[in-house]
C-alpha positions in Angstrom: 0.1 0.0 0.3 1.5 3.3 -0.9 2.2 5.8 1.8 -0.3 9.0 2.2 0.8 12.0 1.5 3.5 13.6 3.4 2.9 16.2 6.2 6.4 17.8 5.9 9.5 16.9 3.9 13.0 18.0 4.9 16.7 16.3 5.6 17.2 14.4 9.2 20.7 15.8 9.9 23.2 14.3 12.5 26.6 16.0 12.6 28.0 15.2 9.1 25.3 12.6 8.3 22.4 13.3 6.7 19.1 11.9 4.9 15.9 13.1 3.4 13.1 12.1 5.5 8.9 12.5 5.4 6.8 12.9 8.4 3.2 11.7 8.5 0.6 12.5 11.4 0.6 9.3 13.7 -2.8 10.3 15.0 -6.2 10.9 13.4 -9.5 12.2 14.3 -11.1 11.0 10.9 -13.4 8.4 12.6 -14.8 10.6 15.6 -18.4 11.6 15.1 -18.8 15.0 14.1 -21.8 17.6 14.4 -22.4 20.5 11.9 -24.5 23.8 12.9 -27.6 23.5 10.8 -30.9 26.2 10.5 -33.5 24.5 12.4 -36.3 26.0 10.1 -35.0 24.8 6.5 -32.2 21.9 7.8 -29.7 23.5 5.7 -26.1 23.9 6.9 -24.9 27.0 8.4 -21.3 28.6 7.5 -19.1 30.7 9.3 -18.0 34.5 8.5 -15.5 36.5 9.3 -17.1 40.1 11.0 -15.3 43.0 11.8 -15.8 43.5 16.0 -16.4 47.2 16.0 -18.4 47.7 12.3 -20.6 44.4 12.6 -19.2 44.4 8.7 -18.6 41.2 6.9 -14.9 40.7 5.9 -14.1 39.0 2.8 -11.1 36.9 2.0 -8.9 39.7 0.4 -9.3 41.9 3.4 -8.1 39.2 5.9 -4.9 39.6 7.7 -2.6 38.9 10.9 -2.0 41.3 13.4 -0.3 41.2 16.8 -2.0 43.3 19.7 0.7 45.7 21.1 -1.5 47.2 22.9 -5.4 47.5 24.0 -7.4 47.7 20.6 -3.9 48.3 18.6 -2.4 46.0 16.3 0.7 45.7 14.2 0.0 44.0 10.8 2.2 41.2 9.6 2.4 40.3 5.9 2.5 36.8 4.7 5.9 37.5 3.0 7.2 38.8 6.3 6.7 35.7 8.0 8.6 33.9 5.4 11.6 36.4 5.7 11.8 34.7 9.4 14.0 32.0 7.8 15.8 29.3 10.1 17.7 26.3 9.5 15.1 24.0 10.8 12.6 25.2 8.0 13.7 22.4 6.1 15.9 20.6 8.5 15.7 18.4 11.6 19.2 19.1 13.2 19.7 16.7 16.1 21.2 18.6 19.2 21.3 15.8 21.9 20.5 12.2 22.7 19.0 11.5 26.4 17.5 8.6 28.1 13.9 8.0 27.0 13.0 8.0 30.8 14.0 11.5 31.3 11.3 13.1 29.1 8.8 14.5 31.4 5.3 13.4 29.8 3.5 16.4 30.2 5.7 17.6 27.2 4.7 15.0 24.7 2.7 16.8 22.1 1.5 15.4 18.6 3.3 12.2 17.5 4.8 11.6 13.6 5.8 8.6 11.6 9.3 9.5 10.0 10.4 7.7 7.4 13.1 7.7 4.5 11.8 10.1 1.7 13.2 8.1 -1.3 16.1 5.6 -2.0 18.6 8.1 -1.0 20.0 8.2 2.3 18.2 5.0 3.5 21.8 3.4 4.7 22.2 7.2 7.0 18.7 6.7 8.1 19.5 3.0 9.4 22.4 3.8 10.8 21.1 6.8 13.1 17.8 4.6 14.0 20.2 1.6 15.1 22.4 3.6 16.8 19.4 4.6 18.9 18.4 1.6 19.7 21.5 0.3 20.7 22.3 2.9 23.4 18.5 3.2 24.2 18.3 7.0 23.5 16.0 9.4 22.4 17.1 12.4 19.9 16.1 15.8 20.5 16.0 18.4 17.5 14.3 21.2 15.9 11.9 21.5 13.3 9.3 24.0 12.0 6.1 22.8 11.3 2.9 25.4 10.7 5.2 28.3 10.6 6.4 27.5 14.2 9.5 26.1 15.3 9.2 22.8 17.9 11.4 20.4 19.9 11.0 17.1 18.2 11.6 13.9 20.2 12.9 11.0 17.7 13.1 7.5 18.8 13.1 3.9 16.7 10.0 2.2 15.8 10.0 -0.7 13.8 11.7 -0.1 10.6 11.2 3.8 11.1 11.2 6.4 13.6 8.6 8.1 15.8 8.9 11.7 16.4 6.9 13.7 18.9 7.0 17.3 19.2 7.5 18.8 22.6 6.0 21.3 24.2 8.1 24.3 25.9 8.3 25.2 29.6 6.1 28.2 29.2 3.1 26.0 27.9 3.5 23.5 30.7 1.5 24.5 34.1 3.4 24.4 37.1 1.8 21.5 39.1 2.4 23.2 42.5 -0.3 25.6 41.6 -2.7 22.6 41.5 -1.1 20.2 44.3 0.6 22.5 47.0 -2.6 23.0 49.0 -3.4 19.0 49.0 -3.4 17.6 52.5 -1.0 15.1 53.5 -3.2 12.6 55.6 -2.0 9.6 57.9 -2.7 6.6 56.0 -2.3 3.4 57.8 -0.1 0.2 56.4 -2.9 -1.9 56.6 -4.7 0.4 54.0 -1.8 0.6 51.7 -1.2 -3.2 51.7 -5.4 -3.6 51.1 -4.9 -1.0 48.1 -1.7 -3.1 46.9 -3.6 -6.0 46.8 -6.5 -4.5 44.4 -3.7 -3.4 42.2 -2.3 -6.9 42.0 -5.6 -8.2 41.2 -6.1 -5.7 38.2 -2.5 -6.0 36.9 -2.5 -5.9 33.2 -0.1 -5.2 30.1 -0.8 -2.1 28.1 -2.9 -3.0 25.3 -4.5 -0.1 23.1 -6.9 -3.0 21.1 -8.8 -3.0 24.7 -9.5 0.7 24.8 -13.4 1.2 23.6 -14.7 4.4 23.2 -18.4 4.1 24.8 -19.1 7.6 24.0 -18.4 7.6 20.5 -20.2 4.1 20.4 -23.4 5.6 21.8 -23.2 8.7 19.5 -23.3 6.5 16.5 -26.4 4.7 18.2 -27.9 7.7 18.8 -27.6 9.2 15.2 -28.9 5.7 13.8 -31.8 5.7 15.8 -32.7 9.5 15.0 -32.2 8.8 11.3 -34.6 6.1 11.4 -36.8 7.9 13.5 -37.1 5.7 16.7 -37.6 7.7 19.9 -34.5 8.3 21.9 -34.3 7.6 25.7 -32.4 9.3 28.3 -29.9 7.2 30.0 -30.9 6.8 33.5 -28.1 8.1 35.8 -26.5 6.0 38.7 -27.7 7.4 42.3 -24.6 8.4 44.3 -24.6 6.5 47.8 -25.8 8.2 50.5 -24.2 6.4 53.2 -20.9 7.4 54.4 -18.4 4.2 53.9 -15.2 4.1 56.0 -12.1 4.0 53.7 -10.7 0.7 55.6 -14.4 -1.1 54.9 -14.4 0.1 51.1 -10.8 -1.1 50.7 -11.9 -4.6 52.4 -15.3 -5.0 50.0 -13.2 -4.1 46.9 -10.6 -6.7 47.6 -13.7 -9.2 48.3 -15.6 -8.3 45.2 -12.5 -8.9 42.8 -11.8 -12.5 44.6 -15.3 -13.4 44.5 -15.3 -12.2 40.5 -12.4 -14.3 39.9 -13.7 -17.6 41.6 -16.8 -17.4 39.8 -15.2 -16.7 36.4 -12.9 -20.0 37.3 -16.0 -22.1 38.5 -18.1 -21.1 35.7 -16.2 -22.7 32.6 -18.5 -23.0 29.6 -20.2 -26.1 29.0 -18.5 -26.9 25.4 -14.9 -26.8 28.0 -16.2 -29.0 30.2 -17.1 -31.6 27.7 -13.9 -30.9 25.9 -12.2 -31.8 29.1 -14.2 -35.3 30.1 -13.9 -36.1 26.6 -10.0 -35.8 26.7 -10.1 -37.7 30.2 -11.7 -40.9 28.5 -9.9 -40.8 25.6 -6.9 -40.8 28.1 -8.3 -43.7 30.2 -8.8 -45.8 26.9 -5.4 -45.4 25.6 -3.9 -46.2 29.1 -6.4 -49.6 29.2 -5.0 -50.7 26.1 -1.6 -50.2 26.6 
């Protein structure tokens, strides 16, 4: 299958080693259910128009421009060719600045993921050398790239036969956690409570498997649209009532662990009838073979 149209093309550069590469968005929202604004009376779709905030007049395409607010209500206009004049090397080059251990990258800085692959046959060897060197040393490359007229820091790591590039947020884009966590109290939690919670965690232990992620809201939206289009009535979902009684934390932990253990026993005890029949059949066959021998 041919690769989709590249989002960005340029050169991946490590010192004097370079190769042409192409970037492709690694995520998509195409499958999401989308709604359009419509006119209730005609059923026609509405379109948005740009309006002058002071005069209320509709502004046509050739009248639109970019402006930076230097003071309240005062803007300096920036032309497109002036923006293009801000030429920096990373406009067409991913220049690797450093290699860092993957575990040191704060997840709050992760932004948008991109697949990176060689662009054409030229430079495939250089691409493979850079990729495999990162694999061997378990390192992630930090580089700079310009996307949509903005320079970004991008973290690059090996992924299968290609690479994964993830743009990173700048420090001024990440809010300080202390603003949200500083006033959280530190209650005294008993060792018994922590051990009980630990047992519950162990009972829910699993491996990361995104194929098990189910977007229940998206599924419900699609069902709603199908029912509405078919002229069927729409029923509001019944909200679960919040428990009014106050349960102690210790009691809640004990009950949670008890429910988990009970569920595990039930799932083990209630094996499908077909499995039980197959097990009995295998047992009889084994017995006959022993008797015959």
